[in-house]
A tleap script that builds the chain and sets N, CA, C and O, in Angstrom:
source leaprc.protein.ff14SB
mol = sequence {
  NMET THR ARG ASN LYS ILE THR ARG ILE VAL
  VAL TRP VAL LEU ARG ILE THR ALA ALA ILE
  ILE LEU LEU GLN THR LEU PHE PHE LYS PHE
  THR ALA HIE PRO ASP SER VAL TYR ILE PHE
  SER THR LEU ASN ILE GLU PRO TRP GLY ARG
  VAL GLY THR GLY ILE LEU GLU LEU VAL ALA
  ALA ILE LEU LEU LEU TRP PRO ARG TYR ALA
  PHE TRP GLY ALA ILE THR GLY VAL GLY VAL
  MET VAL GLY ALA ILE PHE SER HIE LEU PHE
  ILE LEU GLY ILE ASN VAL ASN ASN ASP GLY
  GLY VAL LEU PHE THR LEU ALA LEU ALA VAL
  PHE LEU SER CYS ILE ILE LEU VAL LEU LEU
  GLU ARG LYS VAL LEU PRO GLU TYR ILE PRO
  TYR LEU GLU ARG PHE LYS PHE PHE LYS CALA
}
set mol.1.N position { 30.265 45.953 -23.352 }
set mol.1.CA position { 29.317 44.809 -23.214 }
set mol.1.C position { 29.123 43.717 -24.464 }
set mol.1.O position { 29.672 44.146 -25.479 }
set mol.2.N position { 28.696 42.845 -24.591 }
set mol.2.CA position { 28.276 42.009 -25.778 }
set mol.2.C position { 27.285 42.063 -26.301 }
set mol.2.O position { 26.241 42.289 -25.689 }
set mol.3.N position { 27.350 41.862 -27.630 }
set mol.3.CA position { 26.017 42.497 -28.311 }
set mol.3.C position { 24.668 41.306 -28.109 }
set mol.3.O position { 23.529 41.662 -28.412 }
set mol.4.N position { 24.948 39.790 -27.539 }
set mol.4.CA position { 23.807 39.123 -26.750 }
set mol.4.C position { 23.333 39.932 -25.507 }
set mol.4.O position { 22.190 40.370 -25.385 }
set mol.5.N position { 24.401 40.093 -24.539 }
set mol.5.CA position { 23.851 41.100 -23.268 }
set mol.5.C position { 23.209 42.608 -23.786 }
set mol.5.O position { 22.457 43.086 -22.937 }
set mol.6.N position { 23.308 43.131 -24.559 }
set mol.6.CA position { 22.721 44.059 -25.172 }
set mol.6.C position { 21.463 43.738 -25.277 }
set mol.6.O position { 20.594 44.180 -24.526 }
set mol.7.N position { 21.226 42.798 -26.386 }
set mol.7.CA position { 19.918 42.064 -26.800 }
set mol.7.C position { 19.092 42.029 -26.073 }
set mol.7.O position { 17.969 42.460 -26.336 }
set mol.8.N position { 19.519 41.350 -24.624 }
set mol.8.CA position { 18.633 40.911 -23.723 }
set mol.8.C position { 18.380 41.761 -22.776 }
set mol.8.O position { 17.506 41.481 -21.956 }
set mol.9.N position { 19.236 43.221 -22.673 }
set mol.9.CA position { 18.587 44.385 -21.980 }
set mol.9.C position { 17.292 44.895 -22.808 }
set mol.9.O position { 16.162 45.123 -22.377 }
set mol.10.N position { 17.738 44.993 -23.975 }
set mol.10.CA position { 16.680 45.782 -24.887 }
set mol.10.C position { 15.513 44.659 -24.929 }
set mol.10.O position { 14.391 45.127 -25.123 }
set mol.11.N position { 15.573 43.620 -24.817 }
set mol.11.CA position { 14.372 42.596 -24.983 }
set mol.11.C position { 13.620 42.800 -23.473 }
set mol.11.O position { 12.403 42.978 -23.534 }
set mol.12.N position { 14.074 42.791 -22.479 }
set mol.12.CA position { 13.647 43.031 -21.198 }
set mol.12.C position { 12.974 44.603 -21.224 }
set mol.12.O position { 11.795 44.856 -20.978 }
set mol.13.N position { 13.765 45.338 -21.493 }
set mol.13.CA position { 13.061 46.727 -21.651 }
set mol.13.C position { 12.174 46.965 -22.482 }
set mol.13.O position { 11.461 47.863 -22.035 }
set mol.14.N position { 11.816 46.602 -23.544 }
set mol.14.CA position { 10.448 46.180 -24.102 }
set mol.14.C position { 9.576 45.315 -23.758 }
set mol.14.O position { 8.400 45.466 -24.091 }
set mol.15.N position { 9.912 44.443 -23.160 }
set mol.15.CA position { 8.869 43.470 -22.364 }
set mol.15.C position { 8.400 44.299 -21.486 }
set mol.15.O position { 7.297 44.760 -21.779 }
set mol.16.N position { 8.907 44.688 -20.402 }
set mol.16.CA position { 8.820 45.961 -19.205 }
set mol.16.C position { 7.710 47.121 -19.753 }
set mol.16.O position { 6.652 47.381 -19.182 }
set mol.17.N position { 8.066 47.576 -20.648 }
set mol.17.CA position { 7.706 48.758 -21.069 }
set mol.17.C position { 6.122 48.277 -21.465 }
set mol.17.O position { 5.143 48.684 -20.839 }
set mol.18.N position { 6.051 47.435 -22.495 }
set mol.18.CA position { 4.533 47.125 -22.785 }
set mol.18.C position { 3.881 46.416 -21.796 }
set mol.18.O position { 2.660 46.570 -21.783 }
set mol.19.N position { 4.426 45.574 -20.841 }
set mol.19.CA position { 3.188 45.452 -19.897 }
set mol.19.C position { 3.380 46.246 -18.815 }
set mol.19.O position { 2.805 45.839 -17.805 }
set mol.20.N position { 3.808 46.933 -18.736 }
set mol.20.CA position { 3.728 48.209 -17.835 }
set mol.20.C position { 2.159 49.252 -18.150 }
set mol.20.O position { 1.296 49.719 -17.408 }
set mol.21.N position { 2.377 49.268 -19.502 }
set mol.21.CA position { 1.350 50.057 -20.164 }
set mol.21.C position { 0.182 49.609 -20.242 }
set mol.21.O position { -0.814 50.315 -20.082 }
set mol.22.N position { 0.146 47.837 -20.612 }
set mol.22.CA position { -1.067 47.001 -20.627 }
set mol.22.C position { -1.512 47.061 -19.229 }
set mol.22.O position { -2.712 47.279 -19.061 }
set mol.23.N position { -0.900 46.936 -18.381 }
set mol.23.CA position { -1.292 46.826 -17.120 }
set mol.23.C position { -2.085 48.054 -16.488 }
set mol.23.O position { -3.211 48.030 -15.989 }
set mol.24.N position { -1.318 49.009 -16.615 }
set mol.24.CA position { -1.936 49.977 -15.931 }
set mol.24.C position { -3.327 50.667 -16.641 }
set mol.24.O position { -4.093 51.390 -16.003 }
set mol.25.N position { -3.480 50.375 -17.826 }
set mol.25.CA position { -4.999 50.439 -18.341 }
set mol.25.C position { -6.064 49.530 -17.912 }
set mol.25.O position { -7.275 49.742 -17.973 }
set mol.26.N position { -5.370 48.337 -17.403 }
set mol.26.CA position { -6.733 47.562 -16.707 }
set mol.26.C position { -7.412 48.282 -15.719 }
set mol.26.O position { -8.634 48.138 -15.756 }
set mol.27.N position { -6.861 49.199 -14.628 }
set mol.27.CA position { -7.516 49.655 -13.939 }
set mol.27.C position { -8.810 50.502 -14.318 }
set mol.27.O position { -9.790 50.634 -13.584 }
set mol.28.N position { -8.658 51.034 -15.537 }
set mol.28.CA position { -9.357 51.952 -16.278 }
set mol.28.C position { -10.565 50.793 -16.574 }
set mol.28.O position { -11.674 51.027 -16.093 }
set mol.29.N position { -10.411 49.809 -17.192 }
set mol.29.CA position { -10.811 48.669 -18.006 }
set mol.29.C position { -12.201 48.278 -16.689 }
set mol.29.O position { -13.397 48.563 -16.614 }
set mol.30.N position { -11.235 47.504 -15.820 }
set mol.30.CA position { -12.194 46.778 -14.688 }
set mol.30.C position { -12.862 47.416 -13.745 }
set mol.30.O position { -13.649 46.791 -13.034 }
set mol.31.N position { -12.614 49.049 -13.556 }
set mol.31.CA position { -13.404 49.344 -12.851 }
set mol.31.C position { -14.643 50.716 -13.825 }
set mol.31.O position { -15.191 51.732 -13.398 }
set mol.32.N position { -14.645 50.234 -14.842 }
set mol.32.CA position { -15.536 51.105 -15.743 }
set mol.32.C position { -15.557 52.378 -15.748 }
set mol.32.O position { -16.551 53.068 -15.973 }
set mol.33.N position { -14.259 52.832 -15.455 }
set mol.33.CA position { -14.083 54.267 -15.632 }
set mol.33.C position { -14.650 54.944 -16.863 }
set mol.33.O position { -14.523 54.510 -18.008 }
set mol.34.N position { -15.359 56.170 -16.477 }
set mol.34.CA position { -16.258 56.542 -17.423 }
set mol.34.C position { -15.527 56.962 -18.842 }
set mol.34.O position { -16.346 56.958 -19.761 }
set mol.35.N position { -14.293 57.297 -19.220 }
set mol.35.CA position { -13.602 57.378 -20.075 }
set mol.35.C position { -13.412 55.920 -21.098 }
set mol.35.O position { -13.553 55.960 -22.320 }
set mol.36.N position { -13.163 55.016 -20.539 }
set mol.36.CA position { -13.252 53.625 -20.836 }
set mol.36.C position { -14.617 52.938 -21.305 }
set mol.36.O position { -14.804 52.152 -22.234 }
set mol.37.N position { -15.705 53.589 -20.180 }
set mol.37.CA position { -16.969 53.187 -21.256 }
set mol.37.C position { -17.300 53.833 -22.066 }
set mol.37.O position { -17.990 53.234 -22.891 }
set mol.38.N position { -17.109 55.047 -22.302 }
set mol.38.CA position { -17.473 55.921 -23.461 }
set mol.38.C position { -16.613 55.309 -24.708 }
set mol.38.O position { -17.158 55.096 -25.791 }
set mol.39.N position { -15.373 55.070 -24.502 }
set mol.39.CA position { -14.612 54.765 -25.872 }
set mol.39.C position { -15.546 52.931 -26.125 }
set mol.39.O position { -15.788 52.493 -27.249 }
set mol.40.N position { -15.834 52.328 -25.084 }
set mol.40.CA position { -16.548 51.148 -25.930 }
set mol.40.C position { -17.638 51.090 -26.207 }
set mol.40.O position { -18.052 50.213 -26.965 }
set mol.41.N position { -18.580 52.205 -25.556 }
set mol.41.CA position { -19.957 52.525 -26.233 }
set mol.41.C position { -19.701 53.279 -27.376 }
set mol.41.O position { -20.427 53.012 -28.333 }
set mol.42.N position { -19.086 53.920 -27.491 }
set mol.42.CA position { -18.706 54.329 -28.965 }
set mol.42.C position { -18.304 53.363 -29.805 }
set mol.42.O position { -18.479 53.727 -30.967 }
set mol.43.N position { -17.828 52.257 -29.718 }
set mol.43.CA position { -17.555 50.852 -30.643 }
set mol.43.C position { -18.521 50.003 -30.229 }
set mol.43.O position { -18.181 48.835 -30.414 }
set mol.44.N position { -19.681 50.136 -29.700 }
set mol.44.CA position { -20.671 49.269 -29.574 }
set mol.44.C position { -20.488 48.219 -29.179 }
set mol.44.O position { -21.218 47.308 -29.568 }
set mol.45.N position { -19.311 47.946 -28.145 }
set mol.45.CA position { -19.037 46.617 -27.324 }
set mol.45.C position { -19.016 46.789 -25.719 }
set mol.45.O position { -18.406 46.028 -24.968 }
set mol.46.N position { -19.733 47.839 -25.333 }
set mol.46.CA position { -19.591 47.716 -23.929 }
set mol.46.C position { -20.769 46.851 -23.193 }
set mol.46.O position { -21.849 46.637 -23.744 }
set mol.47.N position { -20.527 46.507 -22.236 }
set mol.47.CA position { -19.436 46.253 -21.388 }
set mol.47.C position { -18.552 44.860 -21.800 }
set mol.47.O position { -17.500 44.584 -21.223 }
set mol.48.N position { -19.026 44.177 -22.685 }
set mol.48.CA position { -18.205 43.017 -22.642 }
set mol.48.C position { -17.032 43.462 -23.516 }
set mol.48.O position { -16.003 43.277 -22.866 }
set mol.49.N position { -16.764 43.972 -24.718 }
set mol.49.CA position { -15.751 44.481 -25.238 }
set mol.49.C position { -14.679 44.684 -24.291 }
set mol.49.O position { -13.629 44.045 -24.217 }
set mol.50.N position { -15.061 45.635 -23.587 }
set mol.50.CA position { -14.229 46.461 -21.980 }
set mol.50.C position { -13.725 45.405 -21.301 }
set mol.50.O position { -12.586 45.487 -20.841 }
set mol.51.N position { -14.509 44.226 -21.129 }
set mol.51.CA position { -14.022 43.403 -19.813 }
set mol.51.C position { -13.070 42.618 -20.730 }
set mol.51.O position { -11.886 42.720 -20.409 }
set mol.52.N position { -13.353 41.816 -21.859 }
set mol.52.CA position { -12.786 40.852 -22.591 }
set mol.52.C position { -11.603 41.493 -22.890 }
set mol.52.O position { -10.581 40.955 -22.463 }
set mol.53.N position { -11.467 42.803 -23.699 }
set mol.53.CA position { -10.147 43.602 -23.671 }
set mol.53.C position { -9.227 43.664 -22.745 }
set mol.53.O position { -8.014 43.693 -22.957 }
set mol.54.N position { -9.914 43.695 -21.395 }
set mol.54.CA position { -9.105 43.986 -20.164 }
set mol.54.C position { -8.052 42.379 -19.902 }
set mol.54.O position { -6.872 42.140 -19.646 }
set mol.55.N position { -9.071 41.725 -20.104 }
set mol.55.CA position { -8.656 40.286 -19.899 }
set mol.55.C position { -7.610 39.683 -20.816 }
set mol.55.O position { -6.730 39.010 -20.281 }
set mol.56.N position { -7.596 39.866 -22.330 }
set mol.56.CA position { -6.408 39.611 -23.317 }
set mol.56.C position { -5.579 40.707 -22.874 }
set mol.56.O position { -4.418 40.484 -23.217 }
set mol.57.N position { -5.715 41.965 -22.160 }
set mol.57.CA position { -4.068 42.719 -22.089 }
set mol.57.C position { -3.511 42.171 -21.054 }
set mol.57.O position { -2.284 42.103 -21.136 }
set mol.58.N position { -4.124 41.626 -19.817 }
set mol.58.CA position { -3.652 40.849 -18.763 }
set mol.58.C position { -3.090 39.833 -19.073 }
set mol.58.O position { -1.966 39.608 -18.623 }
set mol.59.N position { -3.679 39.006 -19.870 }
set mol.59.CA position { -2.976 37.689 -20.482 }
set mol.59.C position { -1.732 38.243 -20.944 }
set mol.59.O position { -0.686 37.878 -20.407 }
set mol.60.N position { -1.725 39.297 -22.118 }
set mol.60.CA position { -0.453 39.340 -22.878 }
set mol.60.C position { 0.593 40.062 -21.809 }
set mol.60.O position { 1.784 39.971 -22.103 }
set mol.61.N position { 0.230 40.801 -20.542 }
set mol.61.CA position { 1.101 41.114 -19.805 }
set mol.61.C position { 1.843 40.370 -18.991 }
set mol.61.O position { 3.033 40.619 -18.797 }
set mol.62.N position { 1.099 39.202 -18.334 }
set mol.62.CA position { 1.800 38.110 -17.834 }
set mol.62.C position { 2.663 37.326 -18.805 }
set mol.62.O position { 3.714 36.797 -18.442 }
set mol.63.N position { 2.277 37.273 -19.840 }
set mol.63.CA position { 3.328 36.170 -20.789 }
set mol.63.C position { 4.398 37.048 -21.199 }
set mol.63.O position { 5.451 36.553 -21.601 }
set mol.64.N position { 4.234 38.346 -21.138 }
set mol.64.CA position { 5.429 39.475 -21.740 }
set mol.64.C position { 6.426 39.368 -20.729 }
set mol.64.O position { 7.617 39.508 -21.005 }
set mol.65.N position { 5.946 39.085 -19.360 }
set mol.65.CA position { 6.957 38.855 -18.350 }
set mol.65.C position { 7.248 37.735 -17.923 }
set mol.65.O position { 8.075 37.670 -17.014 }
set mol.66.N position { 6.774 36.766 -18.349 }
set mol.66.CA position { 7.392 35.048 -18.404 }
set mol.66.C position { 8.224 34.847 -19.478 }
set mol.66.O position { 7.819 35.043 -20.624 }
set mol.67.N position { 9.101 34.558 -19.291 }
set mol.67.CA position { 10.516 34.577 -20.558 }
set mol.67.C position { 9.967 33.470 -21.521 }
set mol.67.O position { 9.815 33.558 -22.740 }
set mol.68.N position { 9.745 32.571 -20.825 }
set mol.68.CA position { 9.297 31.366 -21.829 }
set mol.68.C position { 8.201 31.623 -23.039 }
set mol.68.O position { 8.298 31.424 -24.250 }
set mol.69.N position { 7.124 32.139 -22.239 }
set mol.69.CA position { 6.207 32.354 -23.140 }
set mol.69.C position { 5.959 34.046 -23.773 }
set mol.69.O position { 4.947 34.421 -24.366 }
set mol.70.N position { 7.044 34.801 -23.489 }
set mol.70.CA position { 7.081 36.073 -23.949 }
set mol.70.C position { 6.854 36.449 -25.546 }
set mol.70.O position { 6.320 37.464 -25.992 }
set mol.71.N position { 7.368 35.431 -26.211 }
set mol.71.CA position { 7.057 35.511 -27.742 }
set mol.71.C position { 5.336 35.435 -28.030 }
set mol.71.O position { 4.799 36.125 -28.897 }
set mol.72.N position { 4.799 34.746 -27.397 }
set mol.72.CA position { 2.836 34.490 -27.254 }
set mol.72.C position { 2.376 35.809 -26.822 }
set mol.72.O position { 1.354 36.354 -27.238 }
set mol.73.N position { 3.421 36.426 -25.719 }
set mol.73.CA position { 2.543 37.781 -24.716 }
set mol.73.C position { 2.673 39.005 -25.968 }
set mol.73.O position { 1.949 39.998 -26.052 }
set mol.74.N position { 3.742 38.654 -26.852 }
set mol.74.CA position { 3.877 39.897 -27.910 }
set mol.74.C position { 3.025 39.580 -28.816 }
set mol.74.O position { 2.206 40.474 -29.031 }
set mol.75.N position { 2.909 38.681 -29.406 }
set mol.75.CA position { 1.847 38.210 -30.261 }
set mol.75.C position { 0.115 38.719 -29.961 }
set mol.75.O position { -0.662 39.171 -30.803 }
set mol.76.N position { -0.153 38.465 -28.474 }
set mol.76.CA position { -1.343 38.732 -28.352 }
set mol.76.C position { -1.062 40.262 -27.860 }
set mol.76.O position { -2.166 40.804 -27.804 }
set mol.77.N position { -0.402 40.855 -27.615 }
set mol.77.CA position { -0.078 42.247 -27.412 }
set mol.77.C position { -0.286 42.911 -28.645 }
set mol.77.O position { -0.990 43.920 -28.605 }
set mol.78.N position { 0.369 42.408 -30.166 }
set mol.78.CA position { 0.059 42.957 -31.203 }
set mol.78.C position { -1.131 43.024 -31.813 }
set mol.78.O position { -1.560 44.010 -32.414 }
set mol.79.N position { -1.884 41.600 -31.616 }
set mol.79.CA position { -3.308 41.663 -32.027 }
set mol.79.C position { -4.053 42.488 -31.300 }
set mol.79.O position { -4.971 43.009 -31.933 }
set mol.80.N position { -3.960 42.785 -30.158 }
set mol.80.CA position { -4.904 43.685 -29.283 }
set mol.80.C position { -4.634 44.910 -29.702 }
set mol.80.O position { -5.584 45.605 -30.060 }
set mol.81.N position { -3.478 45.368 -29.743 }
set mol.81.CA position { -3.133 46.658 -30.253 }
set mol.81.C position { -3.455 46.974 -31.534 }
set mol.81.O position { -3.570 48.194 -31.646 }
set mol.82.N position { -3.682 46.284 -32.723 }
set mol.82.CA position { -4.133 46.082 -33.964 }
set mol.82.C position { -5.311 46.982 -33.861 }
set mol.82.O position { -5.472 48.144 -34.233 }
set mol.83.N position { -6.232 45.985 -33.150 }
set mol.83.CA position { -7.826 46.356 -32.685 }
set mol.83.C position { -7.851 47.877 -32.273 }
set mol.83.O position { -8.724 48.632 -32.700 }
set mol.84.N position { -6.906 48.265 -31.470 }
set mol.84.CA position { -6.956 49.764 -30.400 }
set mol.84.C position { -6.485 50.599 -31.741 }
set mol.84.O position { -7.274 51.386 -32.263 }
set mol.85.N position { -5.553 50.453 -32.117 }
set mol.85.CA position { -5.230 51.245 -33.541 }
set mol.85.C position { -6.060 51.796 -34.413 }
set mol.85.O position { -6.419 52.948 -34.658 }
set mol.86.N position { -6.294 50.745 -34.831 }
set mol.86.CA position { -7.579 50.458 -35.815 }
set mol.86.C position { -8.963 51.145 -35.274 }
set mol.86.O position { -9.627 51.612 -36.199 }
set mol.87.N position { -9.436 51.278 -34.209 }
set mol.87.CA position { -10.423 51.809 -33.508 }
set mol.87.C position { -10.180 53.182 -33.247 }
set mol.87.O position { -11.253 53.783 -33.196 }
set mol.88.N position { -9.518 53.681 -33.121 }
set mol.88.CA position { -8.561 55.096 -33.332 }
set mol.88.C position { -8.549 55.595 -34.472 }
set mol.88.O position { -9.084 56.696 -34.599 }
set mol.89.N position { -8.157 55.180 -35.226 }
set mol.89.CA position { -7.858 55.563 -36.904 }
set mol.89.C position { -9.209 55.707 -37.530 }
set mol.89.O position { -9.464 56.735 -38.158 }
set mol.90.N position { -10.301 54.525 -37.375 }
set mol.90.CA position { -11.330 54.643 -38.205 }
set mol.90.C position { -12.542 54.945 -37.307 }
set mol.90.O position { -13.518 55.249 -37.993 }
set mol.91.N position { -12.779 54.954 -35.989 }
set mol.91.CA position { -14.091 55.170 -35.363 }
set mol.91.C position { -13.855 56.463 -34.366 }
set mol.91.O position { -14.582 57.451 -34.476 }
set mol.92.N position { -12.730 56.398 -33.324 }
set mol.92.CA position { -12.844 57.206 -32.467 }
set mol.92.C position { -12.157 58.469 -32.230 }
set mol.92.O position { -12.428 59.445 -31.531 }
set mol.93.N position { -10.882 58.084 -33.256 }
set mol.93.CA position { -10.206 59.567 -33.389 }
set mol.93.C position { -8.798 59.158 -32.485 }
set mol.93.O position { -8.533 58.267 -31.677 }
set mol.94.N position { -8.044 60.319 -33.082 }
set mol.94.CA position { -6.926 60.307 -32.184 }
set mol.94.C position { -6.751 60.554 -31.083 }
set mol.94.O position { -6.008 59.900 -30.350 }
set mol.95.N position { -7.664 61.953 -30.605 }
set mol.95.CA position { -7.899 62.424 -29.491 }
set mol.95.C position { -9.397 62.059 -29.004 }
set mol.95.O position { -10.460 62.379 -29.535 }
set mol.96.N position { -9.142 61.198 -27.690 }
set mol.96.CA position { -10.281 60.793 -27.397 }
set mol.96.C position { -10.675 61.498 -25.914 }
set mol.96.O position { -9.850 61.469 -25.000 }
set mol.97.N position { -11.962 62.118 -25.746 }
set mol.97.CA position { -12.201 62.767 -24.335 }
set mol.97.C position { -11.375 64.044 -24.423 }
set mol.97.O position { -11.784 64.811 -23.552 }
set mol.98.N position { -10.390 64.575 -25.115 }
set mol.98.CA position { -9.639 65.687 -24.862 }
set mol.98.C position { -8.241 64.946 -24.245 }
set mol.98.O position { -7.493 65.557 -23.481 }
set mol.99.N position { -8.025 63.751 -24.613 }
set mol.99.CA position { -6.642 63.128 -23.735 }
set mol.99.C position { -5.337 63.476 -24.549 }
set mol.99.O position { -4.296 62.842 -24.377 }
set mol.100.N position { -5.455 64.581 -25.497 }
set mol.100.CA position { -4.224 64.671 -26.226 }
set mol.100.C position { -3.929 63.649 -27.283 }
set mol.100.O position { -3.319 64.237 -28.177 }
set mol.101.N position { -4.062 62.587 -27.534 }
set mol.101.CA position { -3.756 61.434 -28.160 }
set mol.101.C position { -2.874 60.183 -27.219 }
set mol.101.O position { -2.180 59.301 -27.724 }
set mol.102.N position { -3.101 60.373 -25.856 }
set mol.102.CA position { -2.201 59.943 -25.335 }
set mol.102.C position { -2.666 58.513 -25.499 }
set mol.102.O position { -1.690 57.821 -25.789 }
set mol.103.N position { -3.655 57.881 -25.435 }
set mol.103.CA position { -4.207 56.310 -25.473 }
set mol.103.C position { -3.600 56.189 -27.018 }
set mol.103.O position { -2.783 55.280 -27.170 }
set mol.104.N position { -3.805 56.732 -27.792 }
set mol.104.CA position { -3.341 56.184 -29.092 }
set mol.104.C position { -1.912 56.386 -29.274 }
set mol.104.O position { -1.486 55.655 -30.167 }
set mol.105.N position { -0.938 57.192 -28.690 }
set mol.105.CA position { 0.554 56.934 -28.260 }
set mol.105.C position { 0.676 55.787 -27.409 }
set mol.105.O position { 1.597 55.037 -27.736 }
set mol.106.N position { -0.030 55.423 -26.357 }
set mol.106.CA position { 0.391 54.316 -25.598 }
set mol.106.C position { 0.084 53.076 -26.388 }
set mol.106.O position { 0.785 52.090 -26.164 }
set mol.107.N position { -0.707 53.012 -27.128 }
set mol.107.CA position { -1.208 52.060 -28.093 }
set mol.107.C position { -0.114 51.593 -29.252 }
set mol.107.O position { 0.218 50.464 -29.614 }
set mol.108.N position { 0.233 52.665 -29.609 }
set mol.108.CA position { 1.380 52.574 -30.571 }
set mol.108.C position { 2.812 51.827 -29.890 }
set mol.108.O position { 3.533 50.889 -30.232 }
set mol.109.N position { 2.793 52.508 -29.082 }
set mol.109.CA position { 4.165 52.405 -27.874 }
set mol.109.C position { 4.028 50.998 -27.805 }
set mol.109.O position { 5.060 50.371 -28.042 }
set mol.110.N position { 2.914 50.285 -27.513 }
set mol.110.CA position { 2.785 48.538 -27.030 }
set mol.110.C position { 3.008 47.934 -28.265 }
set mol.110.O position { 3.951 47.179 -28.501 }
set mol.111.N position { 2.030 48.309 -29.156 }
set mol.111.CA position { 2.193 47.681 -30.724 }
set mol.111.C position { 4.027 47.493 -31.330 }
set mol.111.O position { 4.616 46.552 -31.861 }
set mol.112.N position { 4.441 48.821 -30.942 }
set mol.112.CA position { 6.017 48.738 -31.689 }
set mol.112.C position { 6.789 48.058 -30.806 }
set mol.112.O position { 7.637 47.363 -31.366 }
set mol.113.N position { 6.795 48.007 -29.408 }
set mol.113.CA position { 7.273 46.795 -28.531 }
set mol.113.C position { 7.398 45.959 -28.811 }
set mol.113.O position { 8.467 45.358 -28.926 }
set mol.114.N position { 5.759 45.402 -29.149 }
set mol.114.CA position { 5.735 43.761 -29.263 }
set mol.114.C position { 6.011 43.275 -30.819 }
set mol.114.O position { 6.139 42.088 -31.123 }
set mol.115.N position { 6.076 44.249 -31.656 }
set mol.115.CA position { 6.123 44.004 -32.722 }
set mol.115.C position { 7.768 43.516 -32.765 }
set mol.115.O position { 8.097 42.440 -33.266 }
set mol.116.N position { 8.734 44.463 -32.170 }
set mol.116.CA position { 10.242 44.093 -32.388 }
set mol.116.C position { 10.314 43.274 -31.225 }
set mol.116.O position { 11.481 42.881 -31.205 }
set mol.117.N position { 9.679 42.776 -30.197 }
set mol.117.CA position { 10.106 41.425 -29.617 }
set mol.117.C position { 9.462 40.506 -30.259 }
set mol.117.O position { 9.889 39.441 -29.813 }
set mol.118.N position { 8.444 40.242 -31.288 }
set mol.118.CA position { 8.201 39.064 -32.380 }
set mol.118.C position { 9.355 39.095 -32.785 }
set mol.118.O position { 10.032 38.126 -32.440 }
set mol.119.N position { 9.953 40.015 -33.528 }
set mol.119.CA position { 10.987 39.816 -34.671 }
set mol.119.C position { 12.425 39.332 -33.910 }
set mol.119.O position { 13.215 38.629 -34.541 }
set mol.120.N position { 12.687 39.706 -32.659 }
set mol.120.CA position { 13.796 39.544 -31.964 }
set mol.120.C position { 13.773 37.662 -31.507 }
set mol.120.O position { 14.736 36.908 -31.365 }
set mol.121.N position { 12.382 37.391 -31.383 }
set mol.121.CA position { 12.153 35.973 -30.366 }
set mol.121.C position { 11.812 35.143 -31.179 }
set mol.121.O position { 11.538 34.030 -30.729 }
set mol.122.N position { 11.707 35.366 -32.624 }
set mol.122.CA position { 11.171 34.624 -33.823 }
set mol.122.C position { 11.849 33.321 -33.587 }
set mol.122.O position { 11.062 32.374 -33.589 }
set mol.123.N position { 12.743 33.102 -33.443 }
set mol.123.CA position { 13.487 31.596 -33.302 }
set mol.123.C position { 13.005 30.804 -32.448 }
set mol.123.O position { 13.430 29.653 -32.348 }
set mol.124.N position { 12.092 31.256 -31.730 }
set mol.124.CA position { 11.253 29.913 -30.636 }
set mol.124.C position { 10.044 29.430 -31.468 }
set mol.124.O position { 9.358 28.447 -31.187 }
set mol.125.N position { 9.902 30.101 -32.339 }
set mol.125.CA position { 8.275 29.542 -33.252 }
set mol.125.C position { 8.697 28.328 -33.777 }
set mol.125.O position { 7.809 27.494 -33.601 }
set mol.126.N position { 9.800 27.798 -34.425 }
set mol.126.CA position { 9.630 26.505 -34.546 }
set mol.126.C position { 9.701 25.631 -33.916 }
set mol.126.O position { 9.724 24.519 -34.444 }
set mol.127.N position { 9.778 25.808 -32.230 }
set mol.127.CA position { 9.656 24.842 -31.396 }
set mol.127.C position { 8.099 24.431 -31.674 }
set mol.127.O position { 7.893 23.224 -31.795 }
set mol.128.N position { 7.246 25.106 -31.760 }
set mol.128.CA position { 5.935 25.086 -31.893 }
set mol.128.C position { 5.317 24.652 -33.469 }
set mol.128.O position { 4.350 23.913 -33.653 }
set mol.129.N position { 6.000 25.202 -34.350 }
set mol.129.CA position { 5.510 24.778 -35.821 }
set mol.129.C position { 7.129 24.293 -36.136 }
set mol.129.O position { 8.048 25.107 -36.224 }
set mol.130.N position { 7.278 23.009 -36.269 }
set mol.130.CA position { 8.521 22.332 -37.135 }
set mol.130.C position { 8.874 22.758 -38.324 }
set mol.130.O position { 10.002 22.940 -38.783 }
set mol.131.N position { 7.469 22.958 -38.961 }
set mol.131.CA position { 7.951 23.016 -40.328 }
set mol.131.C position { 8.637 24.352 -41.094 }
set mol.131.O position { 8.903 24.515 -42.285 }
set mol.132.N position { 8.829 25.299 -39.859 }
set mol.132.CA position { 9.505 26.677 -40.175 }
set mol.132.C position { 11.156 26.543 -39.960 }
set mol.132.O position { 11.963 27.351 -40.420 }
set mol.133.N position { 11.442 25.555 -39.299 }
set mol.133.CA position { 12.739 25.021 -39.027 }
set mol.133.C position { 13.286 25.278 -40.586 }
set mol.133.O position { 14.408 25.779 -40.659 }
set mol.134.N position { 12.623 24.991 -41.789 }
set mol.134.CA position { 13.489 25.361 -42.939 }
set mol.134.C position { 13.831 26.634 -43.375 }
set mol.134.O position { 14.736 26.923 -44.157 }
set mol.135.N position { 12.993 27.426 -42.779 }
set mol.135.CA position { 13.187 28.668 -43.210 }
set mol.135.C position { 14.480 29.585 -42.427 }
set mol.135.O position { 14.508 29.504 -41.199 }
set mol.136.N position { 15.334 30.280 -42.980 }
set mol.136.CA position { 16.367 30.980 -42.392 }
set mol.136.C position { 15.814 31.650 -41.553 }
set mol.136.O position { 16.209 31.590 -40.389 }
set mol.137.N position { 14.710 32.501 -41.930 }
set mol.137.CA position { 14.470 33.714 -40.747 }
set mol.137.C position { 14.284 33.362 -39.634 }
set mol.137.O position { 14.471 34.178 -38.732 }
set mol.138.N position { 13.892 32.145 -39.360 }
set mol.138.CA position { 13.518 31.797 -37.948 }
set mol.138.C position { 14.439 31.056 -37.253 }
set mol.138.O position { 14.114 30.243 -36.388 }
set mol.139.N position { 16.114 31.400 -37.739 }
set mol.139.CA position { 16.987 30.473 -37.355 }
set mol.139.C position { 17.754 31.605 -36.776 }
set mol.139.O position { 18.795 31.290 -36.201 }
set mol.140.N position { 17.366 33.149 -36.828 }
set mol.140.CA position { 18.312 34.057 -36.635 }
set mol.140.C position { 18.502 34.283 -35.365 }
set mol.140.O position { 19.347 35.101 -35.003 }
savepdb mol mol.pdb
quit
């Protein structure tokens, strides 16, 4: 197997992993599951924060699965997960409602997947910001 093919497989595994995690949490956000309501009430952003976050996660998941826009889905995923991770670390705690840290672990998994995707897909950025063509980092 060539390096290029392995990279493509890794990229798709990361995209699918992040998208599945993002999509499976939508059910809890959009149906106002008590755990989700508790989390966003604790953050003082219930219900708009819960619904808004759900919409951002849905957009990120769709973009991740659409190869042309996967880079932007990964950027969106990183942004949403930074908020989730910071919320866990500074307000909610790792273990929320005795979940054993599952939500925090899922947020870390999506964050790491999206960060790796951003690094692997960074070569598309100069298409949108031509100035970046000057930098070797974006040509790799």
